[in-house]
C-alpha positions in Angstrom: -42.1 13.4 24.6 -39.8 10.4 24.2 -36.1 11.3 24.6 -34.1 11.2 21.5 -31.1 8.8 21.5 -28.6 11.0 19.8 -25.9 8.3 20.1 -28.0 5.5 18.4 -26.0 3.6 15.8 -28.5 2.8 13.0 -28.9 -0.1 10.8 -28.3 1.2 7.2 -31.4 -0.7 6.0 -33.6 1.1 8.5 -32.4 4.5 7.3 -32.8 4.1 3.5 -35.1 1.1 2.8 -38.4 2.5 1.4 -36.8 5.8 0.5 -36.9 5.9 -3.3 -34.2 8.5 -3.8 -31.3 9.4 -1.4 -29.2 10.2 -4.4 -25.5 9.5 -4.0 -24.0 8.4 -0.7 -20.7 8.0 1.1 -19.9 5.9 4.1 -16.7 6.0 6.2 -15.9 4.2 9.4 -14.4 1.1 11.0 -15.3 -2.6 11.3 -16.6 -3.9 14.6 -13.4 -5.8 15.2 -11.4 -2.6 14.8 -9.0 -4.0 12.2 -10.3 -2.4 8.9 -11.5 0.9 7.5 -14.9 0.8 5.8 -15.4 3.0 2.8 -18.4 2.9 0.5 -19.9 5.0 -2.3 -23.1 4.5 -4.2 -25.0 6.3 -7.0 -28.6 6.4 -7.9 -30.3 7.9 -10.9 -33.7 9.1 -12.1 -33.0 10.3 -15.7 -31.8 8.2 -18.6 -28.5 10.1 -18.5 -27.9 9.5 -14.8 -28.8 5.8 -15.1 -26.4 5.2 -18.0 -23.4 4.6 -15.7 -21.2 1.8 -14.3 -18.3 1.8 -11.8 -15.0 0.8 -13.3 -11.7 0.2 -11.5 -8.4 1.5 -13.1 -5.6 0.4 -10.9 -6.5 1.5 -7.4 -8.9 4.2 -8.5 -12.6 4.0 -9.2 -14.3 5.8 -12.0 -17.9 6.3 -13.2 -18.2 5.5 -16.9 -21.1 5.3 -19.3 -22.7 1.9 -19.8 -23.6 2.9 -23.3 -21.4 5.7 -24.7 -23.8 6.4 -27.5 -26.5 7.5 -25.1 -24.5 10.0 -23.1 -26.3 13.4 -23.1 -24.1 15.5 -20.7 -20.9 13.9 -19.3 -19.9 16.8 -17.1 -21.7 15.8 -13.9 -21.9 12.0 -14.3 -18.4 11.0 -15.4 -15.6 11.4 -12.9 -13.0 9.7 -10.6 -14.9 8.8 -7.4 -12.1 7.2 -5.4 -8.4 8.1 -5.4 -5.5 7.7 -3.0 -2.9 10.2 -2.0 -0.1 9.0 0.2 -1.8 7.7 3.4 -5.2 9.1 2.5 -8.3 7.7 0.7 -10.5 10.3 -1.1 -14.1 9.4 -2.0 -16.5 12.0 -3.5 -19.6 12.3 -5.7 -18.0 14.4 -8.4 -14.9 15.8 -10.0 -14.0 17.4 -6.7 -12.1 14.2 -6.1 -9.3 15.7 -8.3 -9.6 19.1 -6.5 -9.0 17.4 -3.1 -6.2 15.3 -4.5 -4.4 18.3 -6.0 -5.0 20.2 -2.7 -3.5 17.5 -0.6 -0.5 17.3 -2.9 -0.1 21.1 -2.4 -0.1 20.6 1.4 -3.7 21.8 2.0 -6.5 20.2 3.9 -9.7 18.9 2.3 -11.7 21.9 3.4 -9.1 24.3 2.1 -9.0 22.5 -1.2 -12.8 22.7 -1.5 -12.9 26.4 -1.0 -12.7 26.7 -4.8 -15.8 24.5 -5.3 -19.5 24.6 -4.6 -22.7 22.6 -5.2 -23.5 21.3 -8.7 -24.9 23.7 -11.3 -28.1 21.6 -11.9 -30.9 24.0 -10.9 -33.4 23.6 -9.5 -31.9 20.7 -7.5 -28.5 22.3 -6.8 -27.1 18.9 -5.9 -24.6 19.1 -3.0 -21.1 17.9 -3.4 -20.2 15.3 -0.7 -16.7 14.1 0.1 -14.7 12.0 2.5 -11.0 11.7 3.2 -9.8 8.8 5.4 -6.3 9.2 6.9 -4.3 6.1 7.8 -1.7 6.5 10.5 0.1 4.3 13.1 -2.1 1.3 12.4 -5.2 3.5 13.0 -7.4 5.9 11.1 -9.5 9.0 11.3 -11.7 10.6 8.7 -13.4 13.8 7.6 -16.6 14.3 5.6 -17.7 17.4 3.8 -20.9 18.7 2.2 -21.1 21.8 0.0 -24.7 22.9 -0.6 -26.7 25.9 -1.6 -27.6 28.4 1.1 -31.0 29.2 -0.5 -33.4 27.9 -3.3 -31.9 30.3 -5.8 -28.3 29.1 -5.4 -27.0 32.5 -4.6 -24.1 31.2 -2.4 -22.6 28.1 -0.9 -22.8 26.8 2.6 -19.8 24.6 3.6 -19.7 22.0 6.3 -16.8 19.8 7.4 -17.1 17.0 10.0 -14.0 15.4 11.6 -14.2 11.9 13.3 -11.9 9.7 15.3 -12.5 6.1 14.2 -14.5 3.9 16.6 -14.9 0.2 16.1 -18.3 -0.7 14.7 -19.3 2.9 13.8 -19.4 4.6 10.5 -20.9 7.9 9.3 -23.2 8.2 6.3 -23.8 11.3 4.2 -26.0 11.5 1.1 -27.0 14.2 -1.4 -30.8 14.2 -0.8 -33.3 13.6 2.0 -35.7 11.9 -0.3 -37.3 12.2 -3.8 -39.0 15.4 -4.8 -39.2 18.2 -7.4 -36.9 19.9 -6.7 -35.1 17.2 -4.7 -34.5 18.3 -1.0 -30.8 18.4 -0.1 -29.3 16.5 2.8 -29.8 18.1 6.2 -27.8 17.9 9.5 -24.8 15.9 10.5 -23.8 12.6 8.8 -25.9 9.8 10.1 -24.4 7.2 12.5 -24.6 3.6 11.1 -23.3 0.2 12.2 -20.7 -1.6 10.2 -20.0 -5.3 9.7 -16.8 -7.3 9.7 -17.8 -9.2 6.6 -17.4 -7.1 3.4 -19.8 -9.3 1.4 -22.5 -9.1 4.1 -22.2 -5.3 4.3 -22.2 -4.9 0.5 -25.3 -7.1 0.2 -27.1 -5.3 3.0 -26.4 -1.8 1.5 -27.3 -2.9 -2.1 -30.5 -4.6 -1.0 -31.6 -1.5 1.0 -31.3 0.9 -2.0 -34.4 1.5 -4.1 -34.7 -1.1 -6.9 -35.8 1.3 -9.6 -33.2 4.0 -8.9 -30.0 2.3 -7.7 -27.2 2.2 -10.2 -23.8 1.2 -8.8 -22.2 0.5 -5.4 -18.5 0.3 -4.4 -17.3 -1.0 -1.0 -13.6 -1.1 0.1 -12.2 -2.6 3.4 -8.7 -1.5 4.2 -6.5 -3.4 6.7 -5.2 -0.9 9.2 -2.0 -2.8 9.9 -0.9 -3.8 6.4 -2.7 -1.2 4.2 -3.9 -4.0 1.9 -7.6 -3.8 0.8 -10.3 -5.8 -0.7 -13.2 -4.3 -2.6 -16.5 -5.1 -4.2 -18.3 -3.5 -7.2 -22.0 -3.9 -7.9 -23.3 -2.5 -11.2 -27.0 -2.8 -12.0 -26.5 -2.2 -15.8 -23.7 -4.6 -16.8 
């Protein structure tokens, strides 16, 4: 048996290219030169309701909004704030738990404590996991946590909760997504967040990630690079339906 390289840093293209449905995904990490935080969030969709979305910036926050409001069937799981900031922390999630985390941090709680009131999405039989990330900026450096809330069984009788905490390392990011691949029902993400390599160039990283996502099912992508010394950031939005 060939030994497994558990510390391999993967190319994002190798992980998701050819996989028709990894669902929604969050990436958190640091650029190779060690000067910027890398944050990314993408959404995919199979149904007409899920595909009818775009990313829209409002101030420093990112929201999902309908591309065509007249075609919205159920807004509860597809319209939400995906990216918000609280003090020195950046929150990125795949649902309205963004607000749950924000309110929890404002009350002095941790991300995991705030999420104790939430569980996976009520969309049986898929029972889509809730994935979240909080990046903390401090002393010209950073650290980050990632979370996944998913069903403990096929019936959705209870919620399993996992939180992963990382010190930032130059050139390394972690990638968590809602699904392993396409299916019926869709199999939920398994194991630890995957280790991926970052890039110093935000446009290069945005293009690589967007190109790797399945052409039929990708919907929108958001990438933000935050300067660790100044706190200034630049970002990119790619919307398929716009």
